[in-house]
N, CA, C and O of each residue as an XYZ file, in Angstrom:
740
protein
N      40.571    -27.055     98.512
C      39.450    -27.957     98.350
C      38.850    -27.771     96.962
O      38.601    -26.649     96.523
N      38.628    -28.860     96.299
C      38.044    -28.816     94.954
C      36.538    -28.624     95.050
O      35.869    -29.255     95.868
N      36.019    -27.750     94.209
C      34.577    -27.546     94.138
C      33.908    -28.776     93.545
O      32.897    -29.262     94.053
N      34.483    -29.260     92.476
C      33.895    -30.415     91.796
C      34.838    -31.588     92.034
O      35.831    -31.760     91.327
N      34.506    -32.395     93.047
C      35.439    -33.438     93.442
C      35.027    -34.834     93.011
O      35.828    -35.762     93.125
N      33.808    -35.018     92.519
C      33.397    -36.368     92.144
C      33.156    -36.501     90.641
O      32.523    -37.459     90.198
N      33.649    -35.562     89.871
C      33.465    -35.616     88.424
C      34.468    -36.610     87.831
O      35.620    -36.668     88.262
N      34.034    -37.375     86.862
C      34.902    -38.391     86.280
C      35.780    -37.796     85.184
O      35.499    -36.718     84.659
N      36.836    -38.508     84.852
C      37.711    -38.062     83.765
C      36.948    -38.003     82.448
O      37.197    -37.125     81.621
N      36.032    -38.921     82.253
C      35.220    -38.918     81.032
C      34.362    -37.649     80.959
O      34.236    -37.048     79.892
N      33.777    -37.245     82.082
C      32.966    -36.032     82.107
C      33.831    -34.794     81.858
O      33.415    -33.878     81.149
N      35.023    -34.766     82.433
C      35.934    -33.647     82.185
C      36.291    -33.594     80.708
O      36.281    -32.520     80.107
N      36.602    -34.726     80.126
C      36.932    -34.766     78.706
C      35.770    -34.233     77.876
O      35.967    -33.442     76.954
N      34.558    -34.669     78.208
C      33.391    -34.199     77.464
C      33.267    -32.682     77.565
O      33.080    -31.999     76.557
N      33.371    -32.167     78.767
C      33.250    -30.719     78.947
C      34.312    -29.969     78.153
O      34.009    -28.984     77.480
N      35.540    -30.427     78.232
C      36.629    -29.714     77.565
C      36.512    -29.776     76.056
O      36.892    -28.827     75.370
N      36.000    -30.859     75.532
C      35.978    -31.028     74.081
C      34.668    -30.581     73.444
O      34.655    -30.229     72.265
N      33.588    -30.584     74.177
C      32.290    -30.346     73.578
C      31.538    -29.125     74.104
O      30.657    -28.610     73.415
N      31.854    -28.663     75.273
C      30.983    -27.702     75.916
C      31.732    -26.510     76.475
O      32.834    -26.626     77.010
N      31.107    -25.382     76.334
C      31.499    -24.198     77.080
C      30.481    -24.051     78.202
O      29.347    -24.516     78.083
N      30.879    -23.417     79.270
C      29.971    -23.145     80.374
C      29.828    -21.634     80.474
O      30.813    -20.914     80.637
N      28.587    -21.164     80.373
C      28.304    -19.741     80.445
C      27.513    -19.458     81.715
O      26.434    -20.012     81.924
N      28.061    -18.591     82.558
C      27.396    -18.221     83.796
C      26.630    -16.923     83.584
O      27.194    -15.912     83.165
N      25.339    -16.970     83.881
C      24.446    -15.831     83.726
C      23.897    -15.451     85.092
O      23.868    -16.269     86.012
N      23.467    -14.221     85.213
C      22.847    -13.772     86.452
C      23.106    -12.300     86.689
O      23.853    -11.655     85.953
N      22.493    -11.794     87.702
C      22.602    -10.386     88.047
C      24.021    -10.032     88.512
O      24.781    -10.896     88.950
N      24.347     -8.769     88.406
C      25.611     -8.282     88.958
C      25.663     -8.608     90.441
O      24.668     -8.478     91.154
N      26.832     -9.032     90.895
C      27.024     -9.316     92.308
C      26.681    -10.726     92.739
O      26.835    -11.060     93.914
N      26.217    -11.569     91.817
C      25.807    -12.920     92.189
C      27.010    -13.857     92.340
O      26.890    -14.919     92.952
N      28.156    -13.477     91.794
C      29.353    -14.307     91.941
C      29.738    -15.083     90.703
O      30.380    -16.128     90.808
N      29.365    -14.603     89.540
C      29.686    -15.321     88.294
C      31.195    -15.470     88.118
O      31.668    -16.539     87.734
N      31.942    -14.428     88.390
C      33.397    -14.495     88.248
C      34.001    -15.403     89.311
O      34.852    -16.237     89.001
N      33.575    -15.253     90.546
C      34.090    -16.094     91.636
C      33.869    -17.570     91.334
O      34.805    -18.369     91.374
N      32.607    -17.928     91.028
C      32.294    -19.328     90.772
C      32.886    -19.811     89.456
O      33.291    -20.968     89.342
N      32.939    -18.935     88.468
C      33.515    -19.305     87.183
C      34.974    -19.721     87.299
O      35.396    -20.707     86.696
N      35.734    -18.970     88.070
C      37.152    -19.311     88.275
C      37.290    -20.672     88.954
O      38.155    -21.468     88.590
N      36.439    -20.933     89.934
C      36.511    -22.215     90.652
C      36.128    -23.378     89.750
O      36.788    -24.417     89.754
N      35.054    -23.202     88.972
C      34.629    -24.266     88.059
C      35.726    -24.543     87.041
O      36.075    -25.697     86.791
N      36.263    -23.488     86.460
C      37.310    -23.642     85.445
C      38.533    -24.355     86.017
O      39.100    -25.240     85.376
N      38.928    -23.970     87.205
C      40.085    -24.614     87.830
C      39.813    -26.099     88.068
O      40.650    -26.946     87.755
N      38.655    -26.406     88.615
C      38.334    -27.799     88.933
C      38.183    -28.670     87.686
O      38.482    -29.863     87.722
N      37.722    -28.079     86.590
C      37.518    -28.846     85.364
C      38.679    -28.688     84.380
O      38.626    -29.208     83.266
N      39.711    -27.979     84.788
C      40.883    -27.745     83.943
C      40.485    -27.087     82.620
O      40.935    -27.484     81.545
N      39.637    -26.081     82.732
C      39.163    -25.323     81.574
C      39.687    -23.889     81.689
O      40.100    -23.458     82.765
N      39.667    -23.168     80.592
C      40.054    -21.765     80.610
C      38.892    -20.923     81.111
O      37.734    -21.222     80.822
N      39.200    -19.868     81.864
C      38.177    -18.969     82.383
C      38.341    -17.584     81.785
O      39.452    -17.078     81.625
N      37.193    -16.978     81.456
C      37.173    -15.591     80.985
C      36.008    -14.870     81.660
O      34.940    -15.443     81.877
N      36.239    -13.614     81.983
C      35.183    -12.714     82.429
C      34.917    -11.785     81.250
O      35.818    -11.065     80.821
N      33.701    -11.789     80.722
C      33.385    -11.032     79.518
C      33.705     -9.550     79.685
O      34.243     -8.933     78.766
N      33.386     -8.971     80.834
C      33.693     -7.556     81.058
C      35.197     -7.296     81.003
O      35.629     -6.283     80.453
N      35.992     -8.197     81.565
C      37.449     -8.024     81.530
C      37.984     -8.113     80.107
O      38.905     -7.378     79.750
N      37.426     -8.994     79.294
C      37.848     -9.119     77.900
C      37.499     -7.830     77.142
O      38.298     -7.335     76.348
N      36.308     -7.300     77.394
C      35.907     -6.041     76.761
C      36.854     -4.918     77.166
O      37.310     -4.155     76.315
N      37.152     -4.812     78.454
C      38.061     -3.771     78.937
C      39.437     -3.883     78.280
O      40.036     -2.879     77.895
N      39.923     -5.105     78.160
C      41.226     -5.324     77.533
C      41.209     -4.880     76.072
O      42.131     -4.205     75.614
N      40.173     -5.253     75.354
C      40.102     -4.916     73.932
C      39.856     -3.428     73.695
O      40.347     -2.864     72.717
N      39.101     -2.794     74.584
C      38.791     -1.369     74.434
C      39.860     -0.473     75.060
O      39.944      0.714     74.746
N      40.678     -1.049     75.951
C      41.692     -0.251     76.637
C      41.098      0.704     77.654
O      41.720      1.709     77.998
N      39.888      0.400     78.145
C      39.189      1.241     79.120
C      38.369      0.370     80.056
O      37.995     -0.753     79.717
N      38.099      0.898     81.222
C      37.195      0.242     82.162
C      35.767      0.358     81.633
O      35.454      1.271     80.868
N      34.908     -0.567     82.042
C      33.504     -0.568     81.617
C      32.852      0.769     81.940
O      32.133      1.325     81.110
N      33.096      1.287     83.133
C      32.513      2.573     83.519
C      32.886      3.667     82.520
O      32.036      4.470     82.134
N      34.127      3.701     82.110
C      34.579      4.727     81.170
C      33.945      4.530     79.790
O      33.622      5.506     79.113
N      33.769      3.293     79.376
C      33.101      3.016     78.098
C      31.677      3.567     78.140
O      31.230      4.215     77.194
N      30.970      3.307     79.237
C      29.612      3.835     79.392
C      29.614      5.354     79.349
O      28.788      5.962     78.667
N      30.543      5.970     80.080
C      30.587      7.431     80.137
C      30.950      8.047     78.792
O      30.374      9.062     78.399
N      31.897      7.445     78.087
C      32.368      8.006     76.815
C      31.430      7.725     75.642
O      31.207      8.588     74.793
N      30.883      6.505     75.604
C      30.174      6.088     74.393
C      28.743      5.629     74.628
O      28.006      5.403     73.669
N      28.336      5.487     75.882
C      26.961      5.138     76.194
C      26.691      3.641     76.263
O      27.508      2.817     75.852
N      25.520      3.323     76.796
C      25.156      1.915     76.986
C      24.958      1.203     75.658
O      25.345      0.041     75.536
N      24.382      1.839     74.676
C      24.139      1.183     73.375
C      25.461      0.686     72.773
O      25.552     -0.460     72.332
N      26.478      1.546     72.756
C      27.786      1.152     72.237
C      28.328     -0.034     73.034
O      28.828     -1.006     72.468
N      28.218      0.069     74.371
C      28.717     -1.014     75.216
C      28.019     -2.327     74.880
O      28.679     -3.357     74.746
N      26.702     -2.307     74.743
C      25.956     -3.538     74.466
C      26.331     -4.114     73.102
O      26.391     -5.333     72.943
N      26.579     -3.264     72.132
C      27.033     -3.745     70.818
C      28.407     -4.391     70.927
O      28.643     -5.464     70.371
N      29.307     -3.734     71.641
C      30.657     -4.265     71.843
C      30.594     -5.572     72.633
O      31.308     -6.525     72.319
N      29.746     -5.617     73.652
C      29.572     -6.813     74.465
C      29.144     -7.996     73.596
O      29.684     -9.094     73.727
N      28.184     -7.772     72.718
C      27.704     -8.829     71.831
C      28.807     -9.270     70.864
O      28.976    -10.463     70.611
N      29.541     -8.321     70.338
C      30.641     -8.622     69.414
C      31.719     -9.463     70.101
O      32.192    -10.455     69.547
N      32.097     -9.056     71.308
C      33.138     -9.787     72.036
C      32.633    -11.173     72.436
O      33.376    -12.149     72.344
N      31.390    -11.268     72.873
C      30.809    -12.570     73.209
C      30.918    -13.514     72.022
O      31.356    -14.655     72.168
N      30.521    -13.043     70.855
C      30.500    -13.901     69.674
C      31.892    -14.194     69.129
O      32.052    -15.055     68.264
N      32.896    -13.487     69.629
C      34.271    -13.818     69.248
C      34.706    -15.148     69.861
O      35.760    -15.679     69.511
N      33.902    -15.682     70.770
C      34.177    -16.985     71.377
C      33.566    -18.130     70.564
O      33.557    -19.273     71.021
N      33.060    -17.836     69.375
C      32.360    -18.838     68.560
C      33.176    -20.094     68.296
O      32.616    -21.190     68.246
N      34.456    -19.963     68.131
C      35.290    -21.126     67.811
C      35.963    -21.739     69.029
O      36.772    -22.659     68.899
N      35.635    -21.237     70.202
C      36.234    -21.752     71.439
C      35.452    -22.961     71.932
O      34.236    -23.044     71.757
N      36.151    -23.878     72.536
C      35.535    -25.025     73.201
C      36.246    -25.208     74.532
O      37.454    -24.998     74.643
N      35.485    -25.596     75.527
C      36.078    -25.883     76.825
C      36.433    -24.653     77.625
O      37.443    -24.645     78.329
N      35.614    -23.598     77.531
C      35.859    -22.410     78.337
C      34.690    -22.178     79.283
O      33.552    -22.565     79.017
N      35.011    -21.540     80.383
C      34.000    -21.059     81.319
C      33.999    -19.545     81.166
O      35.046    -18.906     81.275
N      32.820    -18.968     80.913
C      32.708    -17.532     80.678
C      31.683    -16.931     81.624
O      30.522    -17.340     81.634
N      32.113    -15.959     82.417
C      31.208    -15.184     83.253
C      30.714    -14.021     82.407
O      31.497    -13.159     82.008
N      29.410    -13.997     82.135
C      28.848    -12.936     81.316
C      28.506    -11.732     82.185
O      28.476    -11.826     83.412
N      28.250    -10.606     81.538
C      27.744     -9.448     82.252
C      26.296     -9.678     82.634
O      25.627    -10.530     82.049
N      25.808     -8.935     83.601
C      24.447     -9.113     84.073
C      23.386     -8.986     82.993
O      22.379     -9.693     83.032
N      23.594     -8.099     82.032
C      22.608     -7.894     80.979
C      22.906     -8.620     79.685
O      22.094     -8.584     78.760
N      24.045     -9.275     79.595
C      24.488     -9.887     78.343
C      23.411    -10.710     77.629
O      23.191    -10.494     76.437
N      22.731    -11.641     78.303
C      21.793    -12.488     77.562
C      20.544    -11.753     77.070
O      19.793    -12.291     76.257
N      20.321    -10.558     77.547
C      19.069     -9.851     77.274
C      19.151     -8.889     76.089
O      18.178     -8.191     75.803
N      20.268     -8.840     75.409
C      20.437     -7.918     74.285
C      20.762     -8.692     73.017
O      21.409     -9.739     73.037
N      20.281     -8.129     71.911
C      20.505     -8.692     70.582
C      20.079    -10.157     70.594
O      19.051    -10.493     71.182
N      20.830    -11.007     69.971
C      20.497    -12.439     69.993
C      21.482    -13.204     70.879
O      21.769    -14.375     70.629
N      21.992    -12.542     71.903
C      23.015    -13.146     72.765
C      22.531    -14.413     73.463
O      23.275    -15.389     73.567
N      21.299    -14.402     73.937
C      20.795    -15.582     74.639
C      20.764    -16.791     73.706
O      21.206    -17.877     74.081
N      20.257    -16.607     72.524
C      20.237    -17.695     71.540
C      21.661    -18.188     71.275
O      21.907    -19.394     71.250
N      22.587    -17.269     71.080
C      23.984    -17.627     70.830
C      24.543    -18.430     72.001
O      25.177    -19.465     71.799
N      24.312    -17.959     73.216
C      24.816    -18.652     74.404
C      24.290    -20.082     74.473
O      25.048    -21.014     74.741
N      23.007    -20.254     74.235
C      22.399    -21.581     74.302
C      22.920    -22.503     73.201
O      22.994    -23.716     73.395
N      23.275    -21.950     72.070
C      23.795    -22.738     70.951
C      25.249    -23.141     71.150
O      25.711    -24.114     70.553
N      25.972    -22.402     71.983
C      27.416    -22.618     72.106
C      27.873    -23.164     73.453
O      29.075    -23.224     73.713
N      26.944    -23.560     74.311
C      27.383    -24.129     75.574
C      26.263    -24.331     76.570
O      25.083    -24.160     76.263
N      26.662    -24.694     77.754
C      25.768    -24.933     78.871
C      25.560    -23.609     79.595
O      26.514    -23.013     80.094
N      24.314    -23.151     79.652
C      24.007    -21.898     80.335
C      23.547    -22.192     81.755
O      22.692    -23.049     81.979
N      24.124    -21.473     82.707
C      23.801    -21.657     84.118
C      23.422    -20.304     84.707
O      24.220    -19.367     84.699
N      22.200    -20.214     85.215
C      21.720    -18.992     85.869
C      22.006    -19.091     87.353
O      21.418    -19.917     88.052
N      22.907    -18.252     87.834
C      23.169    -18.139     89.267
C      22.219    -17.079     89.811
O      22.169    -15.959     89.302
N      21.477    -17.434     90.837
C      20.386    -16.590     91.316
C      20.439    -16.479     92.828
O      20.529    -17.483     93.534
N      20.384    -15.267     93.310
C      20.304    -15.027     94.747
C      19.364    -13.851     94.987
O      19.126    -13.060     94.073
N      18.832    -13.721     96.186
C      17.923    -12.617     96.490
C      18.596    -11.254     96.293
O      19.798    -11.101     96.509
N      17.794    -10.274     95.880
C      18.347     -8.944     95.618
C      18.968     -8.324     96.866
O      19.869     -7.493     96.752
N      18.511     -8.705     98.038
C      19.100     -8.171     99.269
C      20.568     -8.573     99.387
O      21.407     -7.763     99.783
N      20.876     -9.818     99.046
C      22.274    -10.282     99.079
C      23.092     -9.562     98.010
O      24.230     -9.160     98.256
N      22.509     -9.402     96.827
C      23.212     -8.701     95.745
C      23.514     -7.271     96.160
O      24.625     -6.783     95.953
N      22.533     -6.598     96.743
C      22.716     -5.204     97.164
C      23.820     -5.089     98.202
O      24.630     -4.164     98.144
N      23.862     -6.020     99.155
C      24.921     -6.002    100.171
C      26.298     -6.083     99.520
O      27.219     -5.367     99.914
N      26.436     -6.953     98.528
C      27.725     -7.118     97.855
C      28.074     -5.917     96.984
O      29.230     -5.498     96.924
N      27.072     -5.370     96.316
C      27.325     -4.320     95.324
C      27.479     -2.927     95.920
O      28.091     -2.059     95.297
N      26.946     -2.698     97.096
C      26.932     -1.362     97.674
C      28.322     -0.737     97.746
O      28.493      0.441     97.432
N      29.301     -1.513     98.155
C      30.654     -0.968     98.318
C      31.362     -0.704     96.984
O      32.351      0.028     96.942
N      30.870     -1.287     95.914
C      31.524     -1.089     94.618
C      30.624     -0.398     93.600
O      30.895     -0.436     92.399
N      29.567      0.226     94.074
C      28.606      0.837     93.147
C      29.220      1.956     92.307
O      28.772      2.195     91.186
N      30.212      2.629     92.817
C      30.833      3.723     92.047
C      31.578      3.214     90.813
O      31.834      3.986     89.890
N      31.929      1.934     90.785
C      32.638      1.363     89.637
C      31.714      0.658     88.654
O      32.168      0.154     87.628
N      30.435      0.620     88.957
C      29.469     -0.070     88.093
C      28.518      0.959     87.505
O      27.768      1.604     88.237
N      28.546      1.115     86.192
C      27.830      2.234     85.579
C      26.324      2.270     85.815
O      25.764      3.359     85.950
N      25.659      1.147     85.870
C      24.209      1.167     86.014
C      23.745      1.459     87.440
O      22.588      1.823     87.653
N      24.641      1.300     88.419
C      24.244      1.542     89.817
C      25.110      2.605     90.479
O      25.101      2.744     91.702
N      25.832      3.328     89.704
C      26.792      4.306     90.217
C      26.136      5.292     91.185
O      25.158      5.964     90.856
N      26.706      5.353     92.383
C      26.271      6.321     93.381
C      24.981      5.986     94.104
O      24.500      6.799     94.894
N      24.411      4.834     93.867
C      23.148      4.485     94.523
C      23.374      4.108     95.980
O      24.388      3.509     96.340
N      22.410      4.473     96.802
C      22.374      4.052     98.203
C      21.453      2.834     98.306
O      20.793      2.481     97.329
N      21.400      2.194     99.463
C      20.691      0.931     99.636
C      19.242      0.924     99.140
O      18.893      0.038     98.360
N      18.388      1.852     99.543
C      16.989      1.759     99.093
C      16.856      1.855     97.567
O      16.098      1.102     96.955
N      17.590      2.773     96.970
C      17.543      2.933     95.518
C      18.136      1.705     94.818
O      17.617      1.256     93.797
N      19.217      1.171     95.370
C      19.860     -0.004     94.805
C      18.930     -1.221     94.855
O      18.823     -1.965     93.880
N      18.265     -1.418     95.986
C      17.318     -2.530     96.116
C      16.190     -2.401     95.088
O      15.804     -3.384     94.454
N      15.681     -1.219     94.933
C      14.613     -0.984     93.965
C      15.098     -1.248     92.545
O      14.421     -1.915     91.763
N      16.272     -0.722     92.219
C      16.853     -0.912     90.891
C      17.065     -2.399     90.590
O      16.692     -2.878     89.519
N      17.664     -3.124     91.535
C      17.940     -4.547     91.337
C      16.651     -5.354     91.187
O      16.592     -6.286     90.384
N      15.631     -5.003     91.947
C      14.342     -5.693     91.850
C      13.744     -5.506     90.459
O      13.262     -6.463     89.853
N      13.774     -4.280     89.956
C      13.232     -3.990     88.627
C      14.058     -4.697     87.553
O      13.495     -5.325     86.657
N      15.390     -4.601     87.634
C      16.262     -5.233     86.634
C      16.089     -6.749     86.627
O      16.052     -7.367     85.563
N      15.984     -7.344     87.806
C      15.793     -8.792     87.870
C      14.472     -9.173     87.202
O      14.407    -10.155     86.462
N      13.442     -8.410     87.458
C      12.142     -8.700     86.841
C      12.244     -8.588     85.322
O      11.667     -9.403     84.602
N      12.971     -7.591     84.831
C      13.146     -7.404     83.392
C      13.959     -8.537     82.768
O      13.685     -8.949     81.641
N      14.945     -9.035     83.486
C      15.880    -10.021     82.940
C      15.498    -11.463     83.230
O      16.047    -12.387     82.629
N      14.576    -11.656     84.130
C      14.227    -13.001     84.594
C      13.849    -13.930     83.440
O      14.236    -15.098     83.442
N      13.107    -13.434     82.465
C      12.687    -14.311     81.362
C      13.885    -14.766     80.531
O      13.868    -15.868     79.984
N      14.911    -13.949     80.430
C      16.144    -14.366     79.737
C      16.886    -15.405     80.576
O      17.242    -16.476     80.085
N      17.111    -15.077     81.837
C      17.842    -15.990     82.715
C      17.141    -17.344     82.822
O      17.795    -18.385     82.887
N      15.811    -17.323     82.841
C      15.030    -18.546     83.040
C      15.176    -19.543     81.903
O      14.803    -20.707     82.051
N      15.706    -19.109     80.783
C      15.910    -20.023     79.656
C      17.224    -20.794     79.758
O      17.560    -21.570     78.864
N      17.958    -20.585     80.829
C      19.215    -21.297     81.048
C      18.962    -22.781     81.264
O      17.896    -23.183     81.729
N      19.954    -23.584     80.920
C      19.851    -25.031     81.126
C      19.769    -25.377     82.605
O      19.084    -26.326     82.987
N      20.460    -24.617     83.432
C      20.434    -24.830     84.879
C      20.077    -23.528     85.578
O      20.513    -22.454     85.164
N      19.287    -23.624     86.630
C      18.949    -22.481     87.476
C      19.397    -22.845     88.877
O      18.830    -23.738     89.508
N      20.406    -22.159     89.356
C      20.969    -22.479     90.663
C      20.687    -21.320     91.604
O      21.161    -20.202     91.403
N      19.903    -21.611     92.635
C      19.484    -20.569     93.569
C      20.463    -20.371     94.712
O      20.382    -19.382     95.439
N      21.367    -21.288     94.870
C      22.367    -21.173     95.923
C      23.651    -21.818     95.442
O      23.620    -22.942     94.940
N      24.773    -21.142     95.580
C      26.029    -21.766     95.167
C      26.311    -23.087     95.858
O      27.095    -23.889     95.351
N      25.685    -23.332     97.011
C      25.883    -24.606     97.701
C      25.458    -25.784     96.826
O      25.955    -26.897     96.998
N      24.538    -25.541     95.888
C      24.038    -26.599     95.017
C      24.787    -26.681     93.693
O      24.469    -27.533     92.863
N      25.748    -25.837     93.482
C      26.404    -25.718     92.184
C      27.007    -27.036     91.712
O      26.728    -27.479     90.598
N      27.819    -27.656     92.536
C      28.478    -28.905     92.140
C      27.462    -29.986     91.807
O      27.549    -30.609     90.749
N      26.511    -30.214     92.681
C      25.501    -31.252     92.481
C      24.708    -31.006     91.197
O      24.480    -31.932     90.418
N      24.294    -29.770     90.982
C      23.478    -29.461     89.806
C      24.248    -29.626     88.509
O      23.689    -30.103     87.521
N      25.514    -29.244     88.487
C      26.328    -29.425     87.278
C      26.518    -30.912     86.995
O      26.380    -31.350     85.853
N      26.830    -31.680     88.019
C      27.029    -33.115     87.829
C      25.755    -33.796     87.336
O      25.813    -34.671     86.472
N      24.611    -33.401     87.879
C      23.345    -33.989     87.415
C      23.104    -33.659     85.941
O      22.647    -34.509     85.177
N      23.408    -32.442     85.552
C      23.230    -32.048     84.154
C      24.145    -32.862     83.256
O      23.722    -33.300     82.186
N      25.381    -33.074     83.662
C      26.330    -33.838     82.846
C      25.890    -35.279     82.673
O      26.145    -35.880     81.630
N      25.233    -35.845     83.674
C      24.766    -37.221     83.571
C      23.715    -37.384     82.491
O      23.517    -38.491     81.991
N      23.037    -36.309     82.119
C      21.958    -36.374     81.125
C      22.387    -35.841     79.765
O      21.555    -35.648     78.879
N      23.675    -35.605     79.600
C      24.169    -35.082     78.306
C      24.563    -36.235     77.430
O      25.005    -36.029     76.299
């Protein structure tokens, strides 16, 4: 089943030739899942920023954090993000903190359509709990600590996410909201 089933060929052409789609939001919200579906439906290339960083560094994100620290990771993240400057027609799932460091948010807004995927921290915690050992910022956290951490991080990042062109509170609205945005481009 296609996620985006009523988009016109003209809209697809516009997206592929003029726009990148950048998915923003907290860890666990589904940026990679939804990004792959959007890219497939719009015949665009998909990238997960963390996966690109891992490929270029030859290490998992967790290992980068452990070996070189968060500051190094954030610098590398910004560098890799901006390596997409000449790309058109890509869907990119950003890291949870990507828009909140350096001038990444400004860059994202200048180079494509920014979409904030947003869900309650309780849902995020449920998804992230089983994989917390692989995520450096939540490594080893149990539910109460994870909920507290996610609540604080969301509050810190909300002003960045809120500057997105689209704010989608439920993936059920994703198709409709993207199509409405395209009608006004």
